[in-house]
N, CA, C and O atoms as a GROMACS GRO file, in nm:
protein
  604
    1MET      N    1  10.204   0.370   6.781
    1MET     CA    2  10.086   0.426   6.844
    1MET      C    3  10.032   0.329   6.948
    1MET      O    4  10.036   0.208   6.930
    2SER      N    5   9.983   0.383   7.055
    2SER     CA    6   9.929   0.302   7.164
    2SER      C    7   9.780   0.280   7.142
    2SER      O    8   9.709   0.369   7.095
    3ASP      N    9   9.733   0.160   7.176
    3ASP     CA   10   9.590   0.131   7.167
    3ASP      C   11   9.518   0.171   7.296
    3ASP      O   12   9.396   0.159   7.305
    4ARG      N   13   9.593   0.219   7.394
    4ARG     CA   14   9.537   0.260   7.522
    4ARG      C   15   9.445   0.381   7.504
    4ARG      O   16   9.482   0.478   7.438
    5GLN      N   17   9.328   0.374   7.564
    5GLN     CA   18   9.232   0.485   7.558
    5GLN      C   19   9.281   0.599   7.647
    5GLN      O   20   9.338   0.575   7.754
    6PRO      N   21   9.260   0.721   7.605
    6PRO     CA   22   9.303   0.833   7.689
    6PRO      C   23   9.223   0.836   7.820
    6PRO      O   24   9.106   0.798   7.823
    7ASP      N   25   9.286   0.881   7.925
    7ASP     CA   26   9.221   0.894   8.056
    7ASP      C   27   9.136   1.021   8.053
    7ASP      O   28   9.189   1.132   8.064
    8ARG      N   29   9.005   1.005   8.038
    8ARG     CA   30   8.916   1.120   8.024
    8ARG      C   31   8.913   1.208   8.148
    8ARG      O   32   8.894   1.329   8.138
    9THR      N   33   8.933   1.148   8.265
    9THR     CA   34   8.936   1.228   8.388
    9THR      C   35   9.059   1.319   8.388
    9THR      O   36   9.050   1.436   8.424
   10GLU      N   37   9.173   1.264   8.349
   10GLU     CA   38   9.295   1.346   8.342
   10GLU      C   39   9.281   1.456   8.237
   10GLU      O   40   9.321   1.570   8.259
   11ILE      N   41   9.223   1.421   8.123
   11ILE     CA   42   9.201   1.520   8.017
   11ILE      C   43   9.108   1.630   8.068
   11ILE      O   44   9.134   1.749   8.047
   12ALA      N   45   9.002   1.591   8.136
   12ALA     CA   46   8.907   1.690   8.190
   12ALA      C   47   8.974   1.782   8.290
   12ALA      O   48   8.952   1.903   8.288
   13ALA      N   49   9.057   1.727   8.378
   13ALA     CA   50   9.125   1.809   8.478
   13ALA      C   51   9.222   1.907   8.412
   13ALA      O   52   9.226   2.024   8.449
   14ARG      N   53   9.298   1.859   8.316
   14ARG     CA   54   9.394   1.946   8.248
   14ARG      C   55   9.323   2.054   8.167
   14ARG      O   56   9.366   2.169   8.164
   15LEU      N   57   9.213   2.016   8.099
   15LEU     CA   58   9.137   2.112   8.021
   15LEU      C   59   9.076   2.219   8.111
   15LEU      O   60   9.085   2.338   8.080
   16ALA      N   61   9.016   2.178   8.222
   16ALA     CA   62   8.956   2.274   8.315
   16ALA      C   63   9.060   2.372   8.368
   16ALA      O   64   9.035   2.492   8.376
   17ALA      N   65   9.177   2.320   8.404
   17ALA     CA   66   9.283   2.407   8.455
   17ALA      C   67   9.332   2.504   8.347
   17ALA      O   68   9.350   2.623   8.373
   18ALA      N   69   9.353   2.454   8.226
   18ALA     CA   70   9.403   2.539   8.118
   18ALA      C   71   9.301   2.646   8.081
   18ALA      O   72   9.337   2.763   8.064
   19VAL      N   73   9.175   2.608   8.067
   19VAL     CA   74   9.071   2.705   8.032
   19VAL      C   75   9.058   2.810   8.142
   19VAL      O   76   9.044   2.929   8.114
   20GLY      N   77   9.064   2.767   8.267
   20GLY     CA   78   9.056   2.861   8.378
   20GLY      C   79   9.170   2.962   8.376
   20GLY      O   80   9.148   3.081   8.395
   21ARG      N   81   9.292   2.914   8.353
   21ARG     CA   82   9.408   3.005   8.348
   21ARG      C   83   9.399   3.099   8.228
   21ARG      O   84   9.430   3.218   8.239
   22ILE      N   85   9.358   3.046   8.113
   22ILE     CA   86   9.343   3.132   7.995
   22ILE      C   87   9.237   3.240   8.022
   22ILE      O   88   9.259   3.357   7.990
   23ASN      N   89   9.125   3.201   8.081
   23ASN     CA   90   9.019   3.298   8.111
   23ASN      C   91   9.068   3.406   8.207
   23ASN      O   92   9.039   3.524   8.188
   24ARG      N   93   9.142   3.366   8.310
   24ARG     CA   94   9.194   3.466   8.404
   24ARG      C   95   9.289   3.562   8.333
   24ARG      O   96   9.285   3.682   8.358
   25ARG      N   97   9.374   3.510   8.247
   25ARG     CA   98   9.470   3.594   8.176
   25ARG      C   99   9.401   3.682   8.072
   25ARG      O  100   9.450   3.790   8.040
   26ALA      N  101   9.287   3.637   8.020
   26ALA     CA  102   9.218   3.711   7.914
   26ALA      C  103   9.123   3.816   7.969
   26ALA      O  104   9.065   3.893   7.892
   27ARG      N  105   9.105   3.821   8.099
   27ARG     CA  106   9.018   3.924   8.156
   27ARG      C  107   9.085   4.059   8.141
   27ARG      O  108   9.206   4.074   8.162
   28THR      N  109   9.003   4.156   8.106
   28THR     CA  110   9.054   4.292   8.097
   28THR      C  111   9.040   4.358   8.233
   28THR      O  112   9.004   4.292   8.331
   29ASP      N  113   9.066   4.487   8.241
   29ASP     CA  114   9.064   4.554   8.371
   29ASP      C  115   8.928   4.542   8.439
   29ASP      O  116   8.827   4.513   8.375
   30SER      N  117   8.928   4.564   8.570
   30SER     CA  118   8.808   4.541   8.650
   30SER      C  119   8.696   4.640   8.621
   30SER      O  120   8.582   4.615   8.658
   31ALA      N  121   8.726   4.752   8.557
   31ALA     CA  122   8.622   4.850   8.526
   31ALA      C  123   8.534   4.805   8.409
   31ALA      O  124   8.424   4.857   8.390
   32SER      N  125   8.583   4.710   8.331
   32SER     CA  126   8.506   4.664   8.216
   32SER      C  127   8.400   4.563   8.261
   32SER      O  128   8.391   4.530   8.379
   33LEU      N  129   8.324   4.517   8.167
   33LEU     CA  130   8.221   4.417   8.198
   33LEU      C  131   8.286   4.286   8.238
   33LEU      O  132   8.383   4.242   8.176
   34GLY      N  133   8.235   4.224   8.341
   34GLY     CA  134   8.282   4.092   8.381
   34GLY      C  135   8.229   3.986   8.285
   34GLY      O  136   8.142   4.012   8.203
   35TYR      N  137   8.286   3.866   8.299
   35TYR     CA  138   8.248   3.757   8.209
   35TYR      C  139   8.098   3.728   8.213
   35TYR      O  140   8.036   3.708   8.108
   36GLY      N  141   8.039   3.724   8.332
   36GLY     CA  142   7.896   3.693   8.344
   36GLY      C  143   7.808   3.794   8.274
   36GLY      O  144   7.709   3.758   8.209
   37LEU      N  145   7.843   3.922   8.286
   37LEU     CA  146   7.766   4.026   8.219
   37LEU      C  147   7.780   4.017   8.068
   37LEU      O  148   7.682   4.027   7.995
   38VAL      N  149   7.902   3.997   8.022
   38VAL     CA  150   7.926   3.985   7.877
   38VAL      C  151   7.853   3.863   7.821
   38VAL      O  152   7.792   3.870   7.715
   39SER      N  153   7.860   3.752   7.893
   39SER     CA  154   7.795   3.630   7.846
   39SER      C  155   7.644   3.649   7.835
   39SER      O  156   7.584   3.613   7.734
   40ALA      N  157   7.583   3.705   7.939
   40ALA     CA  158   7.438   3.728   7.937
   40ALA      C  159   7.401   3.826   7.826
   40ALA      O  160   7.304   3.805   7.754
   41LEU      N  161   7.478   3.933   7.814
   41LEU     CA  162   7.449   4.034   7.712
   41LEU      C  163   7.463   3.974   7.572
   41LEU      O  164   7.382   4.003   7.484
   42ALA      N  165   7.565   3.892   7.550
   42ALA     CA  166   7.583   3.827   7.420
   42ALA      C  167   7.465   3.733   7.391
   42ALA      O  168   7.419   3.724   7.277
   43THR      N  169   7.418   3.662   7.493
   43THR     CA  170   7.302   3.574   7.476
   43THR      C  171   7.179   3.654   7.439
   43THR      O  172   7.103   3.616   7.350
   44ILE      N  173   7.158   3.765   7.507
   44ILE     CA  174   7.042   3.851   7.478
   44ILE      C  175   7.054   3.906   7.336
   44ILE      O  176   6.954   3.912   7.264
   45GLN      N  177   7.174   3.947   7.297
   45GLN     CA  178   7.195   3.998   7.162
   45GLN      C  179   7.164   3.890   7.058
   45GLN      O  180   7.095   3.916   6.960
   46ARG      N  181   7.214   3.770   7.081
   46ARG     CA  182   7.201   3.660   6.985
   46ARG      C  183   7.060   3.602   6.981
   46ARG      O  184   7.007   3.575   6.873
   47GLU      N  185   6.998   3.584   7.098
   47GLU     CA  186   6.871   3.511   7.106
   47GLU      C  187   6.749   3.600   7.128
   47GLU      O  188   6.636   3.555   7.111
   48GLY      N  189   6.771   3.725   7.167
   48GLY     CA  190   6.664   3.812   7.215
   48GLY      C  191   6.564   3.854   7.110
   48GLY      O  192   6.584   3.830   6.991
   49PRO      N  193   6.457   3.915   7.156
   49PRO     CA  194   6.426   3.943   7.295
   49PRO      C  195   6.394   3.816   7.374
   49PRO      O  196   6.338   3.719   7.321
   50LEU      N  197   6.431   3.819   7.502
   50LEU     CA  198   6.414   3.703   7.590
   50LEU      C  199   6.347   3.743   7.720
   50LEU      O  200   6.361   3.856   7.767
   51ARG      N  201   6.276   3.649   7.777
   51ARG     CA  202   6.227   3.665   7.914
   51ARG      C  203   6.344   3.640   8.008
   51ARG      O  204   6.437   3.568   7.973
   52PRO      N  205   6.342   3.698   8.126
   52PRO     CA  206   6.449   3.673   8.222
   52PRO      C  207   6.470   3.524   8.251
   52PRO      O  208   6.583   3.479   8.266
   53GLY      N  209   6.362   3.448   8.260
   53GLY     CA  210   6.374   3.304   8.284
   53GLY      C  211   6.450   3.232   8.173
   53GLY      O  212   6.522   3.136   8.198
   54ASP      N  213   6.431   3.280   8.049
   54ASP     CA  214   6.506   3.222   7.937
   54ASP      C  215   6.655   3.252   7.950
   54ASP      O  216   6.739   3.168   7.919
   55VAL      N  217   6.687   3.374   7.994
   55VAL     CA  218   6.827   3.410   8.015
   55VAL      C  219   6.887   3.318   8.122
   55VAL      O  220   6.998   3.267   8.104
   56SER      N  221   6.814   3.296   8.231
   56SER     CA  222   6.861   3.206   8.338
   56SER      C  223   6.889   3.067   8.284
   56SER      O  224   6.994   3.008   8.313
   57ARG      N  225   6.797   3.015   8.205
   57ARG     CA  226   6.811   2.879   8.151
   57ARG      C  227   6.930   2.869   8.056
   57ARG      O  228   7.010   2.776   8.067
   58ILE      N  229   6.941   2.963   7.964
   58ILE     CA  230   7.049   2.958   7.864
   58ILE      C  231   7.185   2.977   7.931
   58ILE      O  232   7.281   2.909   7.896
   59GLU      N  233   7.193   3.069   8.026
   59GLU     CA  234   7.319   3.099   8.093
   59GLU      C  235   7.351   3.002   8.206
   59GLU      O  236   7.462   3.003   8.260
   60VAL      N  237   7.255   2.918   8.243
   60VAL     CA  238   7.269   2.820   8.350
   60VAL      C  239   7.310   2.891   8.479
   60VAL      O  240   7.410   2.857   8.543
   61VAL      N  241   7.229   2.991   8.516
   61VAL     CA  242   7.246   3.062   8.643
   61VAL      C  243   7.111   3.072   8.712
   61VAL      O  244   7.007   3.052   8.650
   62THR      N  245   7.114   3.103   8.841
   62THR     CA  246   6.990   3.113   8.917
   62THR      C  247   6.912   3.239   8.877
   62THR      O  248   6.968   3.333   8.820
   63LYS      N  249   6.785   3.238   8.909
   63LYS     CA  250   6.702   3.356   8.878
   63LYS      C  251   6.748   3.480   8.954
   63LYS      O  252   6.749   3.588   8.896
   64PRO      N  253   6.787   3.469   9.083
   64PRO     CA  254   6.838   3.589   9.150
   64PRO      C  255   6.965   3.645   9.083
   64PRO      O  256   6.982   3.766   9.075
   65THR      N  257   7.052   3.557   9.037
   65THR     CA  258   7.172   3.602   8.966
   65THR      C  259   7.132   3.672   8.837
   65THR      O  260   7.188   3.777   8.803
   66THR      N  261   7.036   3.616   8.766
   66THR     CA  262   6.990   3.678   8.642
   66THR      C  263   6.930   3.816   8.670
   66THR      O  264   6.955   3.911   8.596
   67THR      N  265   6.852   3.827   8.776
   67THR     CA  266   6.793   3.956   8.812
   67THR      C  267   6.902   4.060   8.836
   67THR      O  268   6.890   4.174   8.790
   68ARG      N  269   7.007   4.022   8.910
   68ARG     CA  270   7.118   4.114   8.938
   68ARG      C  271   7.187   4.155   8.809
   68ARG      O  272   7.218   4.272   8.788
   69ILE      N  273   7.213   4.057   8.721
   69ILE     CA  274   7.281   4.085   8.594
   69ILE      C  275   7.196   4.177   8.507
   69ILE      O  276   7.247   4.274   8.451
   70LEU      N  277   7.067   4.147   8.495
   70LEU     CA  278   6.980   4.228   8.410
   70LEU      C  279   6.968   4.370   8.464
   70LEU      O  280   6.964   4.466   8.388
   71THR      N  281   6.962   4.384   8.597
   71THR     CA  282   6.956   4.517   8.658
   71THR      C  283   7.080   4.598   8.622
   71THR      O  284   7.071   4.714   8.582
   72GLU      N  285   7.197   4.535   8.635
   72GLU     CA  286   7.320   4.606   8.602
   72GLU      C  287   7.327   4.641   8.454
   72GLU      O  288   7.366   4.752   8.418
   73LEU      N  289   7.290   4.547   8.367
   73LEU     CA  290   7.293   4.574   8.224
   73LEU      C  291   7.196   4.687   8.188
   73LEU      O  292   7.226   4.770   8.102
   74GLU      N  293   7.081   4.689   8.252
   74GLU     CA  294   6.983   4.794   8.225
   74GLU      C  295   7.035   4.930   8.275
   74GLU      O  296   7.019   5.031   8.207
   75GLN      N  297   7.096   4.931   8.393
   75GLN     CA  298   7.151   5.056   8.447
   75GLN      C  299   7.260   5.113   8.358
   75GLN      O  300   7.276   5.235   8.348
   76ARG      N  301   7.335   5.026   8.293
   76ARG     CA  302   7.442   5.071   8.203
   76ARG      C  303   7.389   5.108   8.065
   76ARG      O  304   7.464   5.157   7.981
   77GLY      N  305   7.260   5.086   8.041
   77GLY     CA  306   7.200   5.119   7.912
   77GLY      C  307   7.227   5.015   7.805
   77GLY      O  308   7.214   5.044   7.686
   78PHE      N  309   7.263   4.892   7.845
   78PHE     CA  310   7.297   4.787   7.750
   78PHE      C  311   7.178   4.701   7.710
   78PHE      O  312   7.183   4.633   7.607
   79ILE      N  313   7.072   4.702   7.789
   79ILE     CA  314   6.950   4.630   7.754
   79ILE      C  315   6.832   4.720   7.781
   79ILE      O  316   6.841   4.819   7.854
   80GLU      N  317   6.719   4.683   7.721
   80GLU     CA  318   6.594   4.753   7.750
   80GLU      C  319   6.484   4.650   7.769
   80GLU      O  320   6.486   4.542   7.711
   81ARG      N  321   6.388   4.688   7.852
   81ARG     CA  322   6.273   4.601   7.878
   81ARG      C  323   6.158   4.640   7.787
   81ARG      O  324   6.142   4.756   7.750
   82GLU      N  325   6.079   4.541   7.752
   82GLU     CA  326   5.956   4.565   7.677
   82GLU      C  327   5.853   4.465   7.725
   82GLU      O  328   5.888   4.356   7.771
   83ALA      N  329   5.728   4.501   7.715
   83ALA     CA  330   5.622   4.411   7.758
   83ALA      C  331   5.623   4.285   7.673
   83ALA      O  332   5.648   4.290   7.552
   84ASP      N  333   5.597   4.172   7.737
   84ASP     CA  334   5.587   4.045   7.666
   84ASP      C  335   5.453   4.045   7.592
   84ASP      O  336   5.348   4.054   7.657
   85PRO      N  337   5.453   4.035   7.460
   85PRO     CA  338   5.327   4.041   7.385
   85PRO      C  339   5.232   3.926   7.417
   85PRO      O  340   5.112   3.937   7.395
   86ARG      N  341   5.286   3.815   7.469
   86ARG     CA  342   5.203   3.699   7.501
   86ARG      C  343   5.152   3.702   7.645
   86ARG      O  344   5.057   3.630   7.678
   87ASP      N  345   5.214   3.784   7.731
   87ASP     CA  346   5.176   3.787   7.872
   87ASP      C  347   5.208   3.926   7.925
   87ASP      O  348   5.323   3.959   7.951
   88GLY      N  349   5.105   4.007   7.941
   88GLY     CA  350   5.121   4.145   7.985
   88GLY      C  351   5.183   4.159   8.123
   88GLY      O  352   5.230   4.268   8.158
   89ARG      N  353   5.185   4.053   8.203
   89ARG     CA  354   5.245   4.060   8.336
   89ARG      C  355   5.396   4.043   8.329
   89ARG      O  356   5.467   4.078   8.424
   90ALA      N  357   5.447   3.992   8.219
   90ALA     CA  358   5.589   3.960   8.205
   90ALA      C  359   5.656   4.063   8.114
   90ALA      O  360   5.590   4.144   8.048
   91PHE      N  361   5.789   4.057   8.111
   91PHE     CA  362   5.863   4.145   8.022
   91PHE      C  363   5.972   4.067   7.951
   91PHE      O  364   6.010   3.957   7.991
   92MET      N  365   6.021   4.127   7.845
   92MET     CA  366   6.129   4.070   7.764
   92MET      C  367   6.243   4.171   7.768
   92MET      O  368   6.222   4.290   7.790
   93VAL      N  369   6.364   4.123   7.746
   93VAL     CA  370   6.480   4.212   7.739
   93VAL      C  371   6.546   4.196   7.602
   93VAL      O  372   6.551   4.087   7.546
   94SER      N  373   6.597   4.306   7.551
   94SER     CA  374   6.673   4.303   7.427
   94SER      C  375   6.791   4.398   7.438
   94SER      O  376   6.790   4.492   7.518
   95ALA      N  377   6.893   4.372   7.359
   95ALA     CA  378   7.014   4.452   7.362
   95ALA      C  379   6.991   4.585   7.291
   95ALA      O  380   6.924   4.591   7.188
   96THR      N  381   7.047   4.690   7.348
   96THR     CA  382   7.045   4.821   7.285
   96THR      C  383   7.168   4.832   7.193
   96THR      O  384   7.258   4.748   7.198
   97PRO      N  385   7.171   4.934   7.109
   97PRO     CA  386   7.292   4.954   7.028
   97PRO      C  387   7.418   4.966   7.115
   97PRO      O  388   7.525   4.917   7.077
   98GLU      N  389   7.406   5.030   7.232
   98GLU     CA  390   7.521   5.041   7.323
   98GLU      C  391   7.561   4.904   7.376
   98GLU      O  392   7.680   4.876   7.392
   99GLY      N  393   7.463   4.818   7.402
   99GLY     CA  394   7.491   4.683   7.448
   99GLY      C  395   7.560   4.599   7.342
   99GLY      O  396   7.654   4.524   7.372
  100ILE      N  397   7.515   4.612   7.219
  100ILE     CA  398   7.578   4.539   7.108
  100ILE      C  399   7.723   4.584   7.092
  100ILE      O  400   7.812   4.502   7.072
  101ALA      N  401   7.746   4.714   7.102
  101ALA     CA  402   7.883   4.767   7.091
  101ALA      C  403   7.969   4.716   7.207
  101ALA      O  404   8.087   4.686   7.188
  102ALA      N  405   7.912   4.707   7.327
  102ALA     CA  406   7.987   4.658   7.443
  102ALA      C  407   8.029   4.512   7.424
  102ALA      O  408   8.141   4.474   7.459
  103VAL      N  409   7.939   4.430   7.368
  103VAL     CA  410   7.973   4.290   7.342
  103VAL      C  411   8.087   4.282   7.240
  103VAL      O  412   8.181   4.204   7.257
  104GLU      N  413   8.078   4.362   7.136
  104GLU     CA  414   8.183   4.360   7.033
  104GLU      C  415   8.317   4.405   7.090
  104GLU      O  416   8.421   4.347   7.057
  105ARG      N  417   8.317   4.509   7.175
  105ARG     CA  418   8.442   4.555   7.237
  105ARG      C  419   8.501   4.446   7.325
  105ARG      O  420   8.621   4.419   7.320
  106ALA      N  421   8.416   4.383   7.406
  106ALA     CA  422   8.463   4.277   7.497
  106ALA      C  423   8.522   4.161   7.417
  106ALA      O  424   8.627   4.108   7.452
  107ARG      N  425   8.455   4.121   7.310
  107ARG     CA  426   8.506   4.011   7.226
  107ARG      C  427   8.639   4.049   7.164
  107ARG      O  428   8.733   3.969   7.162
  108SER      N  429   8.647   4.170   7.113
  108SER     CA  430   8.770   4.217   7.050
  108SER      C  431   8.885   4.221   7.151
  108SER      O  432   8.996   4.178   7.121
  109ASP      N  433   8.857   4.272   7.271
  109ASP     CA  434   8.961   4.277   7.375
  109ASP      C  435   9.010   4.138   7.411
  109ASP      O  436   9.131   4.114   7.416
  110ARG      N  437   8.917   4.045   7.434
  110ARG     CA  438   8.955   3.909   7.472
  110ARG      C  439   9.030   3.839   7.358
  110ARG      O  440   9.127   3.768   7.381
  111THR      N  441   8.983   3.861   7.234
  111THR     CA  442   9.051   3.801   7.120
  111THR      C  443   9.194   3.851   7.110
  111THR      O  444   9.286   3.773   7.085
  112GLY      N  445   9.214   3.980   7.131
  112GLY     CA  446   9.349   4.036   7.126
  112GLY      C  447   9.440   3.978   7.232
  112GLY      O  448   9.556   3.949   7.206
  113ILE      N  449   9.386   3.961   7.352
  113ILE     CA  450   9.466   3.905   7.461
  113ILE      C  451   9.503   3.760   7.432
  113ILE      O  452   9.618   3.721   7.450
  114VAL      N  453   9.406   3.681   7.388
  114VAL     CA  454   9.434   3.540   7.358
  114VAL      C  455   9.529   3.530   7.238
  114VAL      O  456   9.615   3.442   7.236
  115ALA      N  457   9.514   3.618   7.140
  115ALA     CA  458   9.606   3.618   7.025
  115ALA      C  459   9.749   3.642   7.072
  115ALA      O  460   9.843   3.580   7.022
  116GLU      N  461   9.766   3.733   7.169
  116GLU     CA  462   9.900   3.756   7.225
  116GLU      C  463   9.952   3.631   7.296
  116GLU      O  464  10.071   3.600   7.289
  117LEU      N  465   9.862   3.559   7.366
  117LEU     CA  466   9.903   3.440   7.439
  117LEU      C  467   9.954   3.330   7.346
  117LEU      O  468  10.046   3.256   7.381
  118ILE      N  469   9.895   3.319   7.226
  118ILE     CA  470   9.937   3.211   7.136
  118ILE      C  471  10.036   3.258   7.030
  118ILE      O  472  10.084   3.176   6.951
  119ALA      N  473  10.066   3.387   7.026
  119ALA     CA  474  10.151   3.443   6.920
  119ALA      C  475  10.288   3.377   6.912
  119ALA      O  476  10.341   3.360   6.803
  120GLU      N  477  10.345   3.342   7.024
  120GLU     CA  478  10.481   3.288   7.025
  120GLU      C  479  10.486   3.135   7.023
  120GLU      O  480  10.594   3.076   7.029
  121LEU      N  481  10.370   3.072   7.016
  121LEU     CA  482  10.369   2.925   7.014
  121LEU      C  483  10.424   2.873   6.881
  121LEU      O  484  10.409   2.939   6.778
  122PRO      N  485  10.486   2.757   6.883
  122PRO     CA  486  10.528   2.695   6.757
  122PRO      C  487  10.406   2.662   6.670
  122PRO      O  488  10.296   2.639   6.722
  123GLU      N  489  10.426   2.660   6.539
  123GLU     CA  490  10.316   2.633   6.446
  123GLU      C  491  10.244   2.501   6.475
  123GLU      O  492  10.123   2.492   6.460
  124ASP      N  493  10.318   2.399   6.518
  124ASP     CA  494  10.255   2.270   6.550
  124ASP      C  495  10.156   2.284   6.665
  124ASP      O  496  10.050   2.222   6.663
  125ASP      N  497  10.189   2.365   6.765
  125ASP     CA  498  10.097   2.389   6.877
  125ASP      C  499   9.972   2.463   6.831
  125ASP      O  500   9.861   2.430   6.872
  126VAL      N  501   9.991   2.564   6.747
  126VAL     CA  502   9.876   2.639   6.696
  126VAL      C  503   9.787   2.547   6.612
  126VAL      O  504   9.665   2.555   6.621
  127ALA      N  505   9.847   2.460   6.532
  127ALA     CA  506   9.770   2.365   6.451
  127ALA      C  507   9.693   2.268   6.542
  127ALA      O  508   9.578   2.233   6.512
  128ALA      N  509   9.755   2.225   6.651
  128ALA     CA  510   9.686   2.134   6.745
  128ALA      C  511   9.567   2.204   6.810
  128ALA      O  512   9.461   2.144   6.826
  129ILE      N  513   9.585   2.330   6.848
  129ILE     CA  514   9.473   2.406   6.906
  129ILE      C  515   9.362   2.420   6.803
  129ILE      O  516   9.244   2.399   6.835
  130ALA      N  517   9.397   2.455   6.681
  130ALA     CA  518   9.298   2.470   6.574
  130ALA      C  519   9.222   2.340   6.552
  130ALA      O  520   9.100   2.341   6.532
  131ALA      N  521   9.293   2.227   6.554
  131ALA     CA  522   9.229   2.097   6.533
  131ALA      C  523   9.132   2.062   6.645
  131ALA      O  524   9.036   1.989   6.622
  132ALA      N  525   9.158   2.112   6.765
  132ALA     CA  526   9.072   2.080   6.881
  132ALA      C  527   8.952   2.173   6.892
  132ALA      O  528   8.861   2.143   6.969
  133LEU      N  529   8.949   2.284   6.820
  133LEU     CA  530   8.844   2.384   6.839
  133LEU      C  531   8.703   2.330   6.816
  133LEU      O  532   8.612   2.362   6.893
  134GLY      N  533   8.683   2.250   6.714
  134GLY     CA  534   8.549   2.195   6.689
  134GLY      C  535   8.497   2.117   6.807
  134GLY      O  536   8.383   2.136   6.849
  135ALA      N  537   8.580   2.030   6.861
  135ALA     CA  538   8.539   1.950   6.978
  135ALA      C  539   8.515   2.039   7.098
  135ALA      O  540   8.418   2.020   7.172
  136LEU      N  541   8.602   2.137   7.119
  136LEU     CA  542   8.585   2.228   7.233
  136LEU      C  543   8.456   2.310   7.220
  136LEU      O  544   8.386   2.332   7.319
  137GLU      N  545   8.426   2.353   7.100
  137GLU     CA  546   8.302   2.428   7.078
  137GLU      C  547   8.180   2.340   7.103
  137GLU      O  548   8.080   2.388   7.158
  138ARG      N  549   8.186   2.213   7.064
  138ARG     CA  550   8.074   2.122   7.092
  138ARG      C  551   8.058   2.101   7.242
  138ARG      O  552   7.946   2.099   7.293
  139VAL      N  553   8.169   2.086   7.314
  139VAL     CA  554   8.163   2.072   7.460
  139VAL      C  555   8.101   2.198   7.522
  139VAL      O  556   8.015   2.188   7.609
  140ALA      N  557   8.145   2.315   7.475
  140ALA     CA  558   8.094   2.441   7.529
  140ALA      C  559   7.945   2.456   7.508
  140ALA      O  560   7.875   2.514   7.590
  141GLN      N  561   7.895   2.402   7.396
  141GLN     CA  562   7.752   2.410   7.366
  141GLN      C  563   7.671   2.298   7.431
  141GLN      O  564   7.548   2.295   7.420
  142GLY      N  565   7.740   2.206   7.498
  142GLY     CA  566   7.669   2.095   7.562
  142GLY      C  567   7.631   1.984   7.467
  142GLY      O  568   7.551   1.898   7.502
  143ASP      N  569   7.688   1.985   7.347
  143ASP     CA  570   7.658   1.883   7.245
  143ASP      C  571   7.761   1.771   7.258
  143ASP      O  572   7.871   1.780   7.204
  144ARG      N  573   7.724   1.666   7.328
  144ARG     CA  574   7.818   1.556   7.352
  144ARG      C  575   7.798   1.441   7.254
  144ARG      O  576   7.870   1.341   7.262
  145THR      N  577   7.704   1.453   7.163
  145THR     CA  578   7.671   1.340   7.077
  145THR      C  579   7.731   1.349   6.938
  145THR      O  580   7.752   1.247   6.874
  146GLN      N  581   7.759   1.469   6.890
  146GLN     CA  582   7.806   1.487   6.754
  146GLN      C  583   7.946   1.430   6.736
  146GLN      O  584   8.036   1.458   6.815
  147GLU      N  585   7.963   1.353   6.634
  147GLU     CA  586   8.094   1.295   6.602
  147GLU      C  587   8.178   1.398   6.530
  147GLU      O  588   8.125   1.486   6.461
  148ALA      N  589   8.307   1.388   6.546
  148ALA     CA  590   8.399   1.475   6.474
  148ALA      C  591   8.394   1.443   6.326
  148ALA      O  592   8.380   1.326   6.289
  149PRO      N  593   8.404   1.545   6.240
  149PRO     CA  594   8.403   1.518   6.095
  149PRO      C  595   8.527   1.440   6.057
  149PRO      O  596   8.634   1.458   6.114
  150THR      N  597   8.510   1.353   5.960
  150THR     CA  598   8.624   1.274   5.914
  150THR      C  599   8.687   1.345   5.794
  150THR      O  600   8.618   1.412   5.717
  151SER      N  601   8.816   1.330   5.781
  151SER     CA  602   8.888   1.398   5.671
  151SER      C  603   8.891   1.312   5.548
  151SER      O  604   8.947   1.352   5.446
   0.00000   0.00000   0.00000
């Protein structure tokens, strides 16, 4: 075993490229919800009801982008607006039953596509991916401080 520390820049570049390619391959047809819409809708489902500004903050997108996303989700019947009980000038958004079903369909579709991508991998590769999932999930959540559990 080498005592040399891994090159984090190289790891970051390879990870970004791999995740990008997997995401492109996991996209379903263009008529379905795009990644941004699914992500926002899933956030609203999980965290809602939310103010639009909260959606912007959680999704790390600009307020104009959030406005466009919320408008489209509302037009599709996936979210509904309600008055903010703390501020009558503001509104909150929450997922409708149709929106919840759309998130579940999108997740199922993407899971099926990714399952096909890894189906033919050797067991050692699948085990390596499984071992990396905890760290990848922490990175995705922005949690850079938590140590990996020890066995």
